[in-house]
N, C-alpha and C positions, 0 to 999 in steps of 0.2 A: 443354261450356260452361266458360269460364274462371270459377273461383269468385269472382274479384275483381269480376266484372261482375254477379254475382247481386244481386238485391234481396233481402236476407236478413232484413229486419226482422220478417217473419212467422215466421221459423224460430227466433227467439231466445225463450228463456223468462227473464224477469227477476223479481226479487223486489220491485221497485218500478217506478214509471212515470216515473222521471226522464229527462231529456234525455240522448241518447247522448253519450258522453264526447268524441267527435271533433267536436262542434259548437262547441267553443271554450271560453273561460274560463280561469281560473287553474289551473295544473298541479296544485297541492295540492288545490284543490276538485274537480278531475277525479278524483283518486285517492280522495278521500273519498266521492265520489258515483257512482262507476262502477257499472254495472248488473251484479249478480251472476247468473251462470248457475247452473243446477241440473242435476246429472247424472241419469242414469236411476235411480240408487238413492236420489235425493232429497237428496244431499249438495250443499251450496252450494260452488261453485267461486269462490274469492276472487280469483283472478288477473284482471287487467284485459284480457280478451280477448273478442272477439265470436264466440261459438260458432255454427257453420253446419252445417245438415244437408246432407251431401253423400256420395254413394256413392263408395267408393274404386275407382279404376281399377287395372288390372294394374300400370301404372307406379308408381302410388302405393304399392301393396303391396310391390313390389320395393324401392322407395326406403326405406320404413320398415324393412323387414327388414334391409337392408344397414346402416342406421344403428344398429339395435339390436344387431346382431352385433358391431359395432365398439365398443360401449359397455360399460364395465367392469361395470356392474350386470347386464346381460342376456347377456353372452357365453356363460355356462355353460348357458343354457336350450336345450332341444331345439328342433328346427324346428317341431314341433307346438305347443309352448308359446309360441314366438315368434309363430306365426301366430295363435294365440288372442289374444295381446296386440294384434297389429295389427288384428284384427277389431273390437276394442273401443275403438280410438283414435278420437278425434273431431277434426274439422277446425275451425280458428278463424283469426281475423285480429286484427291489432293495428296501430294507426295510427302513422305516423311521429311522433316526438317524445314519444310516451307511454311510460309505464313499464308493463311487463307485471306486475312486482311490485317492491316496494322492500325493502331490508334491514330485517329484523325483522318483516316481514309474515307472516301466517299462511300456511302452504303447503298446497295441495291437489292440485297437478298437476305432472307432468313433461312437458316439451315437446321436440319435434324441430323445428328450423327448416327449412322447405321452400324458402321464398323470402325474400329480404331480408337485412338484417344488423342485429346487436344489439350493444350495448355493455354490458359487465359493470362495475359500479361498486361499490367497497368503501370505506366511510367517505368518500364524496363524491369519491373518486379513481378515474379510469378505469383498469382493470386489463387488459382484453383485449377482443377483438372476436369475436363468434360469427357464423359464416357458414353457408351451406346445408349441411345434414347434421349440424350440431352439436346435441347433446342437452344440456339444462340443467334444473336444478331437482330433481335426484334426491336430493341429500344431505339436504335438509330433510325429504323424505318418508321416507327410510331411518331417520333418527334422531328423527323427530317433533319437530323443532326449528324455530324461526323461520328465515326466509330469511337467509343469511349474506352476501348481496350483492343489489344492485339490478340489474335488467335493463331497458335502455331501447332503444327502436326508433330506429335511424338513419333508417329508411325504412319504408314500409308493408310489413308482414311477414305471411306465411302460415305456419301452424304445424300440427303434429299433436300432440294432447295426450292424456294418459291420467290418469284421476282417481285419487285416493288409494287407494280400495278395490281397484280392479283392479291398480294398481301394487303394493300391499302383498301381494296374493295371489300375484303373480308372484314377488316377492322371497322370500316365505315358502316357496314351493315349492322355490326354489333352496336356501334354508337347510336345509330338511328333507332335501333330497337329499344335502347335504354335511355334515350334522350329525355322523354317526359319524366321518367323516374328520377334521373339525375337533376333535372331542372327543379323539380319539386324539392329534392333534398337540399339544393343550394339555398333555398329560402330559410332553412333553419340553421345553416352554418354561419357562424359569426364572421368568418373571414370575408364573406361576400356581402355583408349587410350594407356597406357604404356604396355599393355599385348600383347603377341604373338598371332597369329591366332589360334594356337593349344590350348592356354589357354582359349581364348574366346570360342572356340568350346566346350571345356570341361565344362565351366561355363554355356553356353547356354543349355546344356543337363540337368543341375540340377536346373535351374530356375523354380520357381513355380509362375504361374499367379494367383493373388488374386484380387477380385473385392470388393470394399467397397462403400456403399451408402452414400448419403449426411448426414452429422453430425454423421456418424458412427466413433467410436473410433478405430484407427488402432493399436496403442500401448498405454499403460497406464503408467504414471509416477510411478515408484516404482516396476513395475512388472519385473520379470526376463527377460533378453534379450538373445536370441540365434539366431536371424535372422536379416537380413539386407534388406532394401527395396529400390527399384528404381521406381520412378513414371513414368509410361508409358503413362497414360492419367489422366487429371484432376489436381486439386489443393488441397493442404492440409495446415492446420494451425498447427504450433508447439506451444504448450502451456507450460508454467511453472506455476504450480498452476492453477489459472484461467486467467492468463495474457498471451495474445498472444505475442510470441517472434518474429516470422517471418512466412512468407508463403513460401511454396516450390511448384515448378511447374514441368511440364514434363521434364524429364532428370535429375532432382535433386534426391538426395538420402538421407536416414536417417537411424539411427540405426547402424552406422558403428562401434561403440564401442563394440557392441555385437560380432563382428567378431574377436576381439583379446583380449577381457576381459570377464571374467565370472562375469558380473556385472548386475545391475538392470537398467531399463530405467530411464534416467535423465529427460525426458520430455514426455508429452502426445502429440500424433499426431492424429488429427481429420480430416476426409474428409470434404472439403468445398463443393464439389459437388460429382457426381459419379466419383470414382477414380479406376483406374486399376494399380496395382503395380506388379513388379517382385520381388519375395522374394527369398532370398538366405540364407541358413543355415550356421552357423559358421563351423561346421564339414566339410561340402561339400567344402566350399571355401578354408579352411586350407589344405585339401588334395590336391587341385589343385594348389594352389599358394605357400604353405609353408610359408617361411619367407617374401615373397613379399606382403603378406596381409597388413603389416604395411605400406609399400611404397605406395600402391594403396590408402589406406584409409586416409593417412596423408593429401592428397590433399584436402579432404573435410574440414578438420579443418583449413587449410590455407584459403580456399575460405570463410568460415564462419567468419574468423577473418577480412577479407576485407569487407564483407557485414555488419558487426557490427560496423565498424570504421566510424566515422563521415566524414573523408576526403576520404578515400580509397573507400567507398561505392559509391562515385560519379563517379568513373570510369565505363566504359562500361564493359559488360560481356566479350567481346573480348579482351579488354585491360587487365582485370584481369587474363584471361586465359594465355595470353602471359607472364605476370609476373610470374605466378605460374609455367609455363614451365621452367623458368630460375632459379627459387629459388633453392638454395643449401640446402639440409637437412643434419644435422649432430647431433651426440650425444654429450652431454656435462655433465661434473661433477659439483657438487655443488662447487662454488667458482671460476670456470673458468671465466676469464675476457673476456668479449665480446667486449667492447670498453673501452679504457683507458682514465683516467682523463687527461685533458689538450689538448685533440685532438678535432677536429671539430665534432659536433654532427650529421651532415647530411651525414655520411659516408654510411649508409645502413639502410634498413628497415628489421625488425626482426619479425617473427611470432613464438609464443610459441606453439609447438605441445604437448609437455609434460613438466611439471615442471613450474617454474616461474623465472622472471628476477627482479633484485633489484639493488638499488644504494648501493655500498659497505659499506661506512661509516655510512650513515644515516639509512640504513636498510629498506628504503622505497621500497615497491614492485611496480614496474612500469608496469609489464605485467604478466598475468597468462595464463593458457591454452586457446587456440583459440583466443588470443588477439594479436594485432600488436603493435609494438613500433618503434618510430623513424620517422614516417611520418610527424609529426608536424615540424620537423627541415628542411623539404623541402619547407616550406613556405618562401616567400621572407623576411619577418620580422625576421625569426629565422635562416636564412642560416649561419650567421656569428657566431652563438653561439658556445662556447667552453664548453665541459663537465667539471663540477666542482666535479665530483666523478666518480670512476670506475663503469661501468655497468657490473654486474656479474650474474652468475646463482645462484639463491637462493637455488635450489635443483638440484638433478640429473634430466636430462631431454633431450628433443629433440627440436631443433629449425630449422626453415627455414629462410634463409636470402638472400637478393639481394643487390648488391652494388648500389650506387647512379647512376653511369653511365649506368649500365644495366637497372635500373628501368626507367630512363628517356628515354632510347632507346626503351623500350617495350611499354610505353604509348604514345610515339610520341611527347615529349616535357616536359617543366617544369610543375610540378603538378598543380599549380594554373591556368596556361594558358589552360591546357588540360581540367580541370574541367569547366572553363568558356565556352570553346568551346562545351563540352558535353551538358551543360545546354541550350545553344542556339539551338543546334540540337534537343534536347528533346522538347524544347518549340515549335519549328516549327512543330514537329510531333504531338504534342498535339493540336496545332491550326488547323492543317489539319484534325485531328480526330474529333475535335469539329465541324468543318464545315460539315463534313460528317454526324455527328449525328444530326445537326440542319436540314439538308436536309431531313433526315429520319423522323424527328419530324413533318414536314409539312403535312404528310399524316396520322398522328395518329388520330383515332376517340375516342370519350369518351368511347365507349363500349369496347375498347381494353385496357383500363387502370384498374388496380386493386388498390383500396384504401388501404393504409398501416396505416397511422395515420394522425391526424390533428396536424400541427406543429406550427401554429400561427393564430392570428385573426387580420386582417387588417381593415382599415377604411371602406372598402366596403364589407367585408365578410371574411370567413375563408380561410386559406391556407393549402393545403393538400400535403402530400408526397404520390406519386402514383408510380406504376410500370407497364411498358408495358408487356402485356402477352407474346408477341412473342419473345422478346429478353431480358427480365428481366432488362432493363434499368430503372433507377430511374429518376423521374421527380418531379418538384414542380408545383402544379396546384392551381391557384387562381381563385375563382369564383366572378364575378361582377354582380350586378343587373343593368339591362339596365337603369331603371328609375333613378338610382342614378348618372349616368354619362352622359346620353344622352337622349334627348327627341325625337329622330328620331324613325321612325317606323321599328325597327329591332326585332329580337327574344326577348323573355322575359329575357333570360339570355345568356351570353356567357362566355367562360372560357379562361383564359390566361395561356399558357403553357410555362414553363421554363425548359431548359435542366438542369438536376441535376447531378452533379458529386460528388464523395466522395473521400477524402483522409484523412490520419491520422492527418495531420497538421491542416487543415481547416474544417474538417468534411464536412457538406453539403454546396456546393457552387451552386448558380444558375446563369445561363447565359441567359439573355433575348433573346428570339427568336422573340418576337413581333409577335406571331402567334395566331390568333383567332381559338380556337378549338370549333367547333359547335357540339352540341349533335347529335349523329347519330340516 
């Protein structure tokens, strides 16, 4: 029997006798007066759905299993654990035009949409559409937080739901399974270095493992933020609007502002490949660390200030970490003098964690949040410069600073000399890597290459951008007709392969391998 045709009024358990929501009336009144369902454990289900007693068919079970396996919360559970969850999921309906839940509502259930379509709304703005097979509502359950978005029915919808207790048990089993692995991983993540073993143990117990697939959005710019992420595997892109700001890798973290501010996401984070993250809710971390949340998270802002700086970004990761270990963090008031007029400019490097820095008389802002100031005066041409104005705090804020002597000691010499040395070492590593790649290219067959696009037309024919199937390496492939270049008795055509690298400055670069690639 089609469940939508069932007369299900006898199958519902309500906590009051009010009229069914779908009978009409003002939308706000409906939301305030909807009938609460109660699960088997006696917990009230706050979401605005009509629960129906219905036995699952084999198709239903297969559908739910497939959806759970593709969902980042459940992907790591065994088949038996997933089947246990499926057995405890309940069937429900929601009417067209109604809200299943609203932003800031109390959360009790996770849902999978079986039929219909839903709209996700954040701060009264439509964000995306959910369709058959999509799961939603899990984050509020994971972090014991109110709903971060509203979900409204475009049409009559059929769903499968799971209540908080069952959901939590499944997640807790997954956390227990990965606890030792996550705890070990925490030891090599800089974010946790200043914590005690007891604090690390407590945090490892509340970490949630989440998996995201290539090109999947992890957080959206403008969405409410209540969780913090550490990359356990993979690479992500950080975007401002449609522009990439930076990439983050294993051990890097993002979303730290959500840990100590009730704020919205400042940037979008997208998975570049399959990514596994450890997620941490604001409430959980605050309970464990208290005021230390700020101390731990400030380090990320310092690191990003170095990475965005034209000079400081040329230091190695190890050199930057040494500097950050030594930097002193202090709170300042608006108008506090950081460096006085008439003194040498190369006394210290300052990173703004909160607030901004300016020149006193001119009022020119010289650094804002997550920016460094003072590094340019460590160059040989600027070392003797004297400040022509007081450098003061423009607003109340927090700064991190390191003296010139400590900075030079941490990086192992004068800034310019260290940068040149780093560049030479990097160049040697790249050369070694290129040689390795060239050797690998000698064994590539035409059948192992995927055509991406035609990038040019040369005198003897087209030039293609191709990708090796087995390692995703990009190559430039040029095809020659033998008769145009040689009258010898060789194959009709042969191909010349070039190793193709990519970087932001020069885009595609080709390095001749002088390798004839014969069709296989």
